[in-house]
N, C-alpha and C positions, 0 to 999 in steps of 0.2 A: 608518377604516384598513382596507385590504385586504391580507392576507398570503397568499402562495402558498408551500406547501411541496411539493416534488416528492419522489418516491421514498418514498411512504407505506408501502411494505412494510417499511422500517426503522422499527420502532415507537419513537416518542419521546413517550410519554404525558404526561410533565411539560411538555415544550415545547408540545405541542398544547393542553393545558388552559390554560396561561398565555397563549398567543397568541390563543386563542379568546376570552379575557377582554379582550384588547386591541383586538380588531376582528373582521372577517369573515375566517375562516380557510378556505382552499380547499386540499384535499389531492389531489394528483395521483399516479397510479401511475408507477413506473419504466416507461419506454418509452411514455409517453403521446404521442399524435400531436403533432407540432410545431404544427399548426394549433390544437389545444386549448390548448397552452402559450402560444402567441401571444395567443390570445383572453383568457386569464386574466391574463397579466401586463400587458395594455394599461392597466388601471386599478389595478395593484397598487402598494402602497407599499413592500413588502418581499418579496424572493424568497429562500427557503431551498432549497438543493439539496444532493444528495449524489453521485449518479451521472449524472443527466440532463444532457445537454449544454446549456450556456447559450451560444448562438451569437450572432454579431453581429446576426443578424436578430431574435432574441429580445430582445436589449438595445435595439435600435432601436425595437421595439414598446412597450417599457415606458416610457411617458412620465412616470410619476410616481414611478419607483423611487428609493428612498432608499439602498438597499444590497443587495448580494448576499452572503448568508451561506452559506458551504460548511460544513455541519455534518459535518466530517471534516478530513482533511489535504490530500489531493491536489487541485490546482487546474487540472489539465490539461484538464478538460472545460469550462472557462470561457474565453471570449474576453476576456482581461483588457485588451488594447489597446483593444478596442471600449468596454469599461466606463470606461477611463481617459479616452477621448475624450468620453464623456458625463458625466464627473465623478461616476460612480456608484461609491462605495466597494465594494471586494471584500475579504472577510475570511474566514479559515478558523480552525479550532480545532486548532492544531498540537501541543499538549502533552498531550492527554487520554489517549493510548494508547501513549506511547513505550516504556514497560516492557512493556505488555500485548502489543503486536505483536512486540517482541523475544522475549518468552516464547513466543509462538506459533511464531515462526520457529525458535527453539531446540528447541521440542518436536518439530517436524518433523525437525530434524537428529538429535536423539536417537533418534527412532523409526526413521529410516533406518539409522543406525549400528548399532542393536541389532536390526534386522529385526523390529520389533514387529508390523508389519502382517501379513507372511506367517506369523509365528509364531501370531498370533491366529487367522488363517484356518485354520491347521493344527489348532489346538486345537479350534476350533469344528467342524471336519469329522471329526477322528480322535480327539480326546480327549487326545492326547499327542504329543510330538516328542522323539526321541532325539538326542544330541549328535553328529550327523554333519556332514560338511563343508557340506551344504546350509544349515545353520543357523548356521554360523560367523560371528559378528558382529565388530564392531570397537570400539575405544576412541576417545574424543575426546581424553582426556589424552595429551599428547605429540604430537598431530597438528597440522597447520597449517590454521588457519581463515582464509580470505580473505574480506574484506568489501569490497564495492563500494558506496561511499557511506557516509561517516562522519558523518551528521547525528545527530539526537537518538536515533532508533531504532538506527542502526548503532552508536552508542557504548554503548547499553545492551546490545546483542548482544555487543559486544567485551568488556565487563565480565564478562558471564556466561561467555563462552568462556575468557577469560584468567584472571581471578581465581577464577571458580567451578570451571572444569574443567582448569586448568593446560595449556591449549593454547597453542601459538604463534599469535599473532594478527597478521595483516598486513592492510593496507588500501590501496585505491586511491581517493584523493579529492584530485584535483590542487590544490584551493584551500586545503587545510589544511597548515600547516607541519609538517615532520617533528618539530620540538621539541614541538609541541602534541600530536601523536599519541603521542610517546614518554612524555609525562606521563600518558597514558591506558593505557600498557602496550601500545601498538600500534606496529608497525614500518611505516613508510611505504614503499610500492612505487610508483615513478613510472610504470611501464609496466604496463598492464592484462594483457597477455599473460604478462608475467613473474609476476604474481600468480597467474594461472590455472595456470601450469605448476607452481607450488609448492604449491598448495592441495589439501588432502584434502576440504575442504568450502568451497563458495563461496556466500555469502549476499548477496543484492542488497538494498540499502537506500537507493538514490538516488532522487531525484525524477525524474519523467518530463518531459522537454522535448525540444527539437529535437536536442540534442547527445547525449542518453542513449537515445533511441528505438532499439531493437535494438542496444543496447550489447553484448549477448551474441548474436552471430550464429553462422553456421556456422564461421567461422575461430576464434572464441573458444571454441566448444565443442570444436573440434579441438585447441585448445591445452591443454585440461584433461586431467588424468590419467584413464586408463580406470577407475581405482578411486575417482574423486572424485564427490561429490554436489553438485547445484545446488539451492539453496533460494531461492524468490522469494515474499516477502510484501509487496512494494512496489507495482509496477504490471506488468501482464501484458505491455505493449508494450515493456518493457525488453528482452524476449527475442524473437528471431525464432522464433516458436513452431513453424513448419513445420520449421525446422532442428533444433529441440529434439526434436520427435517423431521425426525421422529418426535423430538421435543415440541416443535411447533405444531405438528399435526395433532399431537395429543393434548396440546394446550398446557404443557408443563412450564412454559415461560410465556410472557405476555406478547412478545413479538420480537422482530429483528429488523435492522437496517443493514443491508449488505451491498458493498460496492466492489468486492473482490471475491474470486472463486478459484478453487483448485484447478478447474478445467474451464477455460474461456475460449470462445464466447458461450453463453447460455443458449438454450433453445426452448421453445414452448413445450416440446415433448421430447422424450428420449434422453434427457439429461438428468443427472442425479438431483439437481435442484429444481427440476421442472414442477414438482408438486407444490412449490411455493408460489407459483404464478396464480394470481387471483386472490390470494389470502389478504384480507383487509388489514391485518396487523403486520404485514411484511412489506418492506420497501426494497426493491431490487434496482440497483444502479449498474450501468455498463462500464465499471472501472473508469469513471470519469470525474471523480472528485478533484483530481489534480488539474482538470482541463478548463482553465480560465485564460483570458487574453493576457493578463498580467503575469501569471505563472509561466505560460508558454514563452513569453518574451524573455523572461529570466532564464528559462531552460535553454532556449536557442543560443542566447548570448554566452552562457557559461559553457555549453557544449562546444561551441566554436573555440573558446579560449583553450580548452583541454586538447582539442584536435590540433590547433596550431602548435602547441607545445610538443605534442607527440611527433608531428611531421617535421618539426624543426630540430628534433633530436635533443631537446632540453628536458630536464626532469618534469614529469607531469604532476601537477598539484593535486594532492589528495586531501580533501576537506573532511571526509567522513571519519567518524570515530569508530567505525566498525573494526573490530580486531582482525577480521579476515583481510581487510585492505591495509591495515596498519602493520601486518606481518610482512609486507613487501620491503625488499631491501635494494632493489635495482630499478633505476629509471623513474623514481618518484621522489617528490619532496612533500612534506606534510605541513598543512596549514591549520 
């Protein structure tokens, strides 16, 4: 057996040790040249990926591939139609970090509301801060929290905001009935711009696909309150990042907490998002809201379960509700 795992920068020691016992394990870095990936998958039985794109060309080159395992949630980097044509099962690990990522997004929301980042900078530089208007923060209780995308992570975030902090929680998720949202303590809003106009905090939790790419653009940012904050821990391309930089630079929204970006990693200069470094009302995270000891233990355990299924030639368990994965008809079973 030959097994290829891309994105070796994300350390998965338990997975690597077990896969190395199963066969010949090849580890590739994130951003490896496509020629190298094509050469390695040509005789591979299993491909694990996290961020590296798995294109139609890569899938065509993989003549022996039994499955593609995304050790994570988002599947937008995989050409799933090409995999379906080849009858190669594609599976992700959708449940390992739903509370974890929601906690990370909520932490950014609290930090923005309470001005924790600029206060910390002030303390580090001056040793103290007096209660002047510059440091006047805000509450979450009693405010309106708008959620775009009410899947697993969005529902966890809604619970924290509503039951935990007594905020009014509204959500835009066209496929979910209002009655189902109401049972979660969430008010359904059918129009995205209506949600944006009402929200003091907007948190993005939808998957990235053709209909959600740049779901937050210049018009949507203009619809937000000048006092509102945007939080994105889902996918960078949900936001028109050039429009977001313009809105933040011009002060048209109050601030943003960002853990994900269209082009990763960031850099202090020369990147589209570089102007945001140093802004006191912006929190930049290195795509690590998922990265806790507990979540990584769950991720590694479930990743190995899916790998064992694929290598044993039994149907691979798909837990995701994403219709792109649910469209598969060969080599999978649904849970």
